[in-house]
N, C-alpha and C positions, 0 to 999 in steps of 0.2 A: 494344780501344785506340780512341782517339777522336784524331783529327788536325786542329789548327785552322790554317786557312790565312788568309792575306789575300786580297781580291780582286787584281784588276790595273785600273790607271787606264784601258788600251786594252782594248776589246773587240771580239769578232767582231759581225758585223751579225746581227739578230735572224733573217732568215731566213724562210721561209714558212709555218713550222708554225704549228698553233692557236695562240690567243692564249694569255696568262696565265690560270690558273685559281688564284687565291691558296689556294683550299681544299686544293689537291693538294702543296703545299710541305712541305716536314720542318719539326719544331718547330712543331706547331699553335697552341701555345700564345704564340706570337708574331703571331697573326693580327691582333688589334687593334691591335697599334703597328703592323706593317706597312701595315693600312689608312690609318692617320692620315699616316703619312710618305708613302705613294704619292698621296694625296689633296692633302695640300699640295704636293708636288712638281710635280704635273700641273697644280694650278691656279697656282703661281706661273708655271711655263713658258709655259701658256698666255695669260695675263694681262699678262704684261710681260717682252718678251725681253731688254732692255738690264738690267733688276734680277735677273733668273734668271740671266743671266751674272755677273753681279757677285756674287751670292750662292754659285754655284756654283765660281766661281773660274776662268771660262773666257776664254780668251784669244780675240780676234778670229777667229782662224783655227779654233776649235772651237766658233763660234756655231751650226752645225748642230745639236751636242747639244742645246741647247736644244727644238728643235723635235721632236727624236726624244724626248725626255721626255713632251711632250705626249702621246702615242700609245701609251704603256706599257701602256693597256689593252686595245687592238686591235692592237698589234704580235704578229707571230709570235714564238713561244719555241720557244727551243732548251735541251737540258740545260746546265745553269751550267757545267758542265766543259768545254763547247763554246765558250760565252760568253768566259769569263775566258783572256786570252791574255798574253803576256808572257814574262820571262826563265823565273820559276818555273814556268809550266804547260808552257812549249816543253820544259824539262828533264825536268817530270814525264811529258807526252806520255800522256794518258790512253788517246788513240784507239788506240794500238799495244798496250796491254795485253791480255793473253789473256782468256779469258771470267773465270776463277775470278779473277784479279787484280782485273778490273774489279767484280766482285761485293764484294771487299773493300773497294775504293775507294766504292763506293756506299753501304757500312756505316759506314765509318770516317772520311770526309773533309766537314768541314764549313768552308763559307767564310764570313768576317765579310763585312758589308756595310752600308754606311750607308743603302740603302732597304730591305733584308730582312731586317737583322739577323744573320742567318745563313742559309744554304741549303745542302743536300747537292748533291753535284757531278751527280745523276741528277734534279734538280730541275729542272723546265722554267721558264726565265724569259726576259724579252725583253731586248735589250741597255738599256742606261740609262747615266747619269753623275749620280753623287750619290755623292762619298767621305764617309767615316766624319768627316772634317776640317769637314764643311759645318755652316754654323748657318741652319737654317731661322725665318724670320721669326716662325712661330707656336708650332713644337716647341722652337726652341733648337738648342743645338749638339747633334748626332746621337750623338757619344760619349758624353754624359750620357744624353740621352734613352734607349738602349738600356740603360742599367744595370740600370733597375728590372725590365721584362720578362726582360732576361736570367738575375737572380739567381733567380728561381723556375724558369725552363726550364732551363737550362744544367747546373746539378747533375743532374737526371734524365737528361739527354744524356749526362754522363758515365758514369752508370753506376757501377761499382765497380773499372773498369779502368785502365790508364793515359791521361793526356791528354798529347799531345805537341804543344805549342804553339809554332808557328811564325809566327805573326802578328807584324806590325810594330807600333810602340809605338801608334799612333793607332788601330787594330784590337782591340788589347789593353786598351784604356780601356775598351771596351765590357762587357767581363766579366773580372773578374779572380777566379780559383780562391779558395777561401777553406778555411780548415780542412783536413779531412780530404782533401777534393779537390785541394788544393794540395799537399799532401803526396805525392800520385802524380803530380803535373805534373811534367814537365819544358822548360824553355824552351833554344833553342838559338842559339848565335851561332856564325857562322862566321868564323875568324879566318885571313887571309894570312899565313904567316910567310916571311919572306926575309931572308938575310945581308947585312948592310950593314956593312963594314968589318970581317967576321969576326964581327959581332955578330948575333944572331937579332932581327929586328924583326918585329912582327906588328900587324895593321892590319884594319880591316873595308872591305871592298871591295863595294859595294852590289848591283853587276851579279852577282858571284859568288857574293855571299852567297844571291841569291836562286836561281841555279842549282844550287847544293851542296843547298839545302833541297830544292827539286823532286827532284834525285837521291835524297838521301835517303828520301823519301817513296815513290819510285819503286821501290827496292830493298826495302824493308819488305814493298810490295805484291806485288812479283814474287815474292820468295823464300815469302811466307806466315808470316814472322815474326810471332809476336804475343808482344811481351813485356807482362808484366802489371804491372810498374813500373819506376820510373827506373831502378833499378838494373841490371835485366833489359834494358832498351833500351840502357844503355851496352855493354853485353857483346854484344848483338845488332849494333849499329853496329859495333863493332871486329870481330866475325867477318866484317861485310860488308865491311870493308877500310877504315873510317874512320878516322882519329885523332881519339880523343875523350878530351878533359880534364872529368871531372865534379867538381863542387862541390856535394856533399850541404847540404842547408839544416842552418844551425847552430840555429836556432829551430823549435819545433812550429809547423805552421799554413803553412808556407812551401815554395816548390816547389824542384825541382833546377836546378841552372844547367849546362848541358854547352855545352862550346865544342868545335867541331870545327876542327880545324887543318888547312889544306890550304896546299901548297908550289909548285903548281903552277896557274895561271889559266886554264881551258879552259871 
């Protein structure tokens, strides 16, 4: 099983570990593309702070993020699972997993990134600021930039098993499973169901959507569930207490769409 996650806008500090070793990152087929993004991002942030802030979409209060990007090659690096913070990662709580679940996480979780393309949660990276929605002056829109290298790298990473795609739309743009890989891919939407005047209404709640996705991944890692395809994933999630409604694709080469319905927001 391969689980595709979005990153978080907020990130923990880099810390005092050894600096980035690009050759140590997962998916070595992305090395050249990563180098190009890193080079342009560092150069942009070092040359013109105001332009960099505009390109990165940063408010005045986040001006310090530009300076942080200039030090990406020398800043301390930490496992990506510690760098990424926020609602999904709080719910996932990788640090509290037992050793076996942590090994499963290292094998199966990939975090998509505007700067790195995608990294494993145990890959050591510095804290940075560069979302997939950024359009760099030289390389262009990163969502489009990553599609070419991802096309050759991701099918191999997916292997012959289930792909659980929990990415947001901005990060899903960097790689869309096709053909046979798509047919064993499942996307997940979290819906909050509540009664309004006796009628059930459903809505997407961003915060809870992220938290529920984090809990789903955690429960799969903790129990060691290993569904081989979307149909088995539906059964596994139901066994774990999730209310899941599945929509198998009506055409070949399309992913499954899963709705996880929740009635209590917490």
